[in-house]
C-alpha positions as CSV (number, residue, x, y, z in Angstrom):
1,M,95.9,84.1,127.1
2,S,98.4,81.5,128.5
3,N,96.0,78.6,127.5
4,Y,96.2,79.4,123.9
5,R,98.4,77.3,121.5
6,R,100.6,79.3,119.1
7,N,102.6,78.6,116.1
8,N,103.9,80.6,113.3
9,K,100.6,80.4,111.5
10,S,97.9,80.4,114.0
11,V,96.6,80.9,117.6
12,C,94.0,78.6,118.9
13,L,92.3,77.2,121.9
14,L,90.7,73.8,121.1
15,N,89.7,71.8,124.1
16,Y,87.5,68.6,124.1
17,H,85.6,66.5,126.6
18,L,85.8,62.8,125.6
19,I,84.0,60.0,127.3
20,W,84.0,56.3,126.5
21,C,83.3,53.0,128.2
22,P,84.2,49.4,128.2
23,K,82.1,47.0,126.2
24,Y,78.7,46.3,128.0
25,R,79.8,49.0,130.5
26,R,81.7,46.4,132.5
27,K,83.2,47.7,135.8
28,L,86.9,46.6,135.2
29,L,88.8,49.9,135.2
30,I,90.1,49.5,138.7
31,G,93.5,48.8,140.4
32,E,96.6,48.2,138.3
33,L,94.5,48.2,135.1
34,K,93.3,51.7,135.9
35,D,96.9,53.0,136.6
36,R,98.2,51.4,133.4
37,L,95.3,53.0,131.4
38,Q,96.0,56.4,132.7
39,T,99.7,56.0,131.6
40,I,98.7,54.8,128.1
41,I,96.1,57.7,127.7
42,Q,98.7,60.2,128.7
43,E,101.3,58.8,126.3
44,A,98.9,58.8,123.3
45,V,97.8,62.3,124.0
46,H,101.4,63.5,124.2
47,E,102.2,61.7,120.9
48,K,99.4,63.8,119.3
49,R,101.1,66.9,120.8
50,G,98.0,67.4,123.0
51,Q,97.8,68.2,126.7
52,V,95.7,66.4,129.2
53,L,93.7,69.0,131.1
54,A,91.8,66.4,133.3
55,L,91.4,62.6,133.5
56,E,89.0,60.6,135.6
57,I,88.8,56.9,135.2
58,M,85.8,55.4,136.7
59,P,85.3,51.7,137.0
60,D,82.9,51.6,134.0
61,H,83.9,54.8,131.9
62,V,86.5,57.3,131.3
63,H,86.4,61.2,131.2
64,L,89.2,62.9,129.4
65,C,89.5,66.7,128.8
66,V,92.2,67.6,126.5
67,S,93.7,70.4,124.6
68,L,94.8,69.7,120.9
69,P,96.6,71.6,118.3
70,S,94.5,72.8,115.3
71,D,96.0,70.2,112.9
72,V,94.9,67.3,114.9
73,A,91.4,65.9,114.3
74,P,89.7,65.0,117.7
75,H,88.3,61.8,116.3
76,K,91.8,60.7,115.4
77,L,92.8,61.3,119.0
78,A,89.7,59.2,120.3
79,K,90.8,56.3,117.8
80,A,94.4,56.4,118.9
81,V,93.6,56.4,122.6
82,K,91.0,53.7,122.4
83,G,93.0,51.5,120.0
84,R,96.4,51.7,121.7
85,S,94.8,51.3,125.2
86,S,92.9,48.2,124.0
87,N,95.9,46.7,122.4
88,Y,98.2,47.3,125.4
89,L,95.8,46.4,128.1
90,R,94.7,43.1,126.4
91,K,98.3,42.0,126.0
92,E,99.2,43.0,129.7
93,F,96.1,41.7,131.3
94,P,95.2,38.3,129.9
95,S,91.8,38.2,131.7
96,L,90.7,41.0,129.2
97,L,91.1,38.4,126.4
98,K,87.9,36.8,127.4
99,M,86.0,39.8,126.0
100,P,85.7,40.1,122.2
101,T,86.7,43.7,122.5
102,L,87.6,46.1,125.3
103,W,85.9,49.3,124.4
104,S,82.4,49.9,123.0
105,R,82.5,51.3,119.5
106,S,80.9,54.5,120.6
107,Y,82.1,57.6,122.4
108,F,80.9,61.0,123.3
109,M,82.9,64.2,122.4
110,S,82.1,67.8,123.0
111,T,84.0,71.0,122.6
112,V,84.7,73.0,125.6
113,G,86.1,76.6,125.9
114,N,86.6,79.7,128.1
115,V,83.3,81.2,127.0
116,S,79.7,79.9,126.3
117,T,78.2,79.6,122.9
118,E,75.8,82.3,123.7
119,T,78.7,84.7,124.4
120,V,80.3,83.9,121.0
121,M,77.0,84.3,119.1
122,E,76.5,87.7,120.9
123,Y,80.0,88.8,120.0
124,I,79.5,87.9,116.3
125,E,76.1,89.6,116.2
126,N,77.6,92.7,117.7
127,Q,80.4,93.0,115.2
128,W,78.4,95.1,112.7
129,K,77.6,97.6,115.6
130,K,81.2,98.3,115.9
131,V,81.8,99.3,112.4
């Protein structure tokens, strides 16, 4: 139960897996740029009151597993992370200015949790059996 987020009105566990890549899947997320991107992502997640559970930056894509409070829409986190990182990295690394944009417009996002969908469905179906 320690992974659950609590406030005075709710208890929740909302974890998301987010993946995105540079435009044309260029392999440029290495070295100092990779290190700076990691810092920017952590700051953006912290600002949204989220918690980075796992972060892996590959040369051509980024995997982020994050826990968010219930009042933060996951698409807003994706927009904040991609927007801020593009803005900061393009200012700090002039070589990126050659690209029309740093990130592709798309991303992948999926929910993750402590139990599988099948387990939740089975739990819901069995509620009437308990009454």
